[in-house]
C-alpha distance (Angstrom), angle and dihedral (degrees) to the residues before:
residue distance angle dihedral
M1 . . .
T2 3.83 . .
Y3 3.78 124.7 .
N4 3.72 90.7 -110.8
T5 3.83 90.8 58.4
I6 3.73 89.8 50.5
A7 3.80 89.0 49.6
Y8 3.82 93.7 51.2
L9 3.78 91.1 47.2
F10 3.83 91.0 55.5
Y11 3.77 98.0 34.6
L12 3.79 102.8 51.4
P13 3.80 99.3 47.6
F14 3.81 91.8 43.7
T15 3.88 95.6 48.6
I16 3.76 93.0 41.5
G17 3.85 90.1 47.6
I18 3.80 95.7 47.9
T19 3.85 90.0 44.4
W20 3.86 90.3 51.8
W21 3.80 91.7 46.5
V22 3.77 96.9 46.9
G23 3.81 91.1 43.9
K24 3.74 94.3 52.9
D25 3.81 92.0 45.8
L26 3.82 91.8 48.2
N27 3.76 92.1 45.8
R28 3.83 92.2 52.7
K29 3.83 95.8 42.6
G30 3.85 94.0 35.4
A31 3.70 92.0 63.3
Y32 3.87 89.6 75.2
L33 3.73 91.3 55.2
L34 3.81 91.7 47.9
W35 3.81 90.5 47.5
A36 3.86 90.4 52.9
A37 3.77 89.6 49.4
F38 3.86 100.7 43.3
E39 3.87 107.5 14.0
D40 3.81 92.1 -153.8
N41 3.78 117.4 112.3
A42 3.86 96.2 -155.1
L43 3.80 90.9 48.8
V44 3.75 93.5 45.4
N45 3.86 92.3 50.0
T46 3.83 92.5 47.2
I47 3.87 94.1 46.6
N48 3.84 91.6 43.9
R49 3.95 90.9 52.8
F50 3.81 92.2 47.4
L51 3.79 90.5 48.4
L52 3.75 91.9 50.5
L53 3.76 94.4 47.7
G54 3.85 93.5 47.7
Y55 3.76 89.9 45.6
Y56 3.86 91.9 53.0
L57 3.85 93.3 45.1
L58 3.79 92.6 46.9
N59 3.77 98.5 45.3
I60 3.81 100.1 38.1
G61 3.74 90.3 43.1
Y62 3.81 89.1 53.1
A63 3.79 92.3 46.9
V64 3.80 91.4 51.9
L65 3.84 94.5 44.3
S66 3.83 90.7 49.0
L67 3.86 88.7 65.5
S68 3.78 86.7 77.6
L69 3.83 89.1 59.8
F70 3.82 94.3 57.2
P71 3.82 109.7 114.2
R72 3.82 120.4 -133.6
L73 3.74 103.0 -80.5
E74 3.78 117.6 -138.8
S75 3.87 104.1 172.3
S76 3.76 145.1 24.3
V77 3.78 90.9 -111.1
Q78 3.88 90.9 55.8
L79 3.84 88.6 44.5
F80 3.80 92.5 57.7
S81 3.76 91.6 41.3
V82 3.82 95.0 52.6
L83 3.86 91.8 43.0
A84 3.73 92.9 51.0
F85 3.84 91.5 48.8
R86 3.87 94.3 46.0
V87 3.86 93.4 45.4
G88 3.89 89.1 48.4
I89 3.78 89.8 51.6
I90 3.83 91.8 51.7
M91 3.79 92.4 45.9
S92 3.77 91.5 48.5
S93 3.73 92.6 48.6
L94 3.82 91.2 51.5
A95 3.77 89.5 55.2
I96 3.81 93.4 45.9
I97 3.83 91.6 50.0
H98 3.73 90.5 47.5
Y99 3.80 94.7 55.0
I100 3.82 91.5 43.3
N101 3.85 89.5 55.6
I102 3.80 91.2 49.9
L103 3.79 90.0 52.5
V104 3.83 93.9 45.7
I105 3.83 91.4 48.1
H106 3.81 90.3 49.4
L107 3.83 94.2 48.2
F108 3.80 91.8 44.0
S109 3.73 93.5 49.2
V110 3.83 91.0 49.9
Q111 3.75 89.5 53.3
I112 3.86 92.5 48.0
K113 3.81 91.0 48.9
K114 3.87 91.5 50.6
F115 3.80 90.1 47.9
L116 3.90 92.4 49.7
H117 3.77 92.5 38.7
I118 3.86 92.8 -124.8
């Protein structure tokens, strides 16, 4: 078994698992933010499901695509170094996407409230 195979066997389950866990948590807790912004249960549930689906597709797709960026690994030190870097990239991208979503929801809700004169 090559070092790259070992890296893939650790990287994919970890990144998919953390993506799933963070997505479920954000989905559950984000409903309160959406409710504060839109005050409509049907709309909140629909937006929340779409956000979760897009989140999973984007992040799991990115994690799988990033496998092609792994260099040829020759040692265990290089294996741990590359895994730490790649997992750090995934975790940072999850945080960035989360804050972008909050900003977009806020801006979108402000526009809707202006349109509806709320």
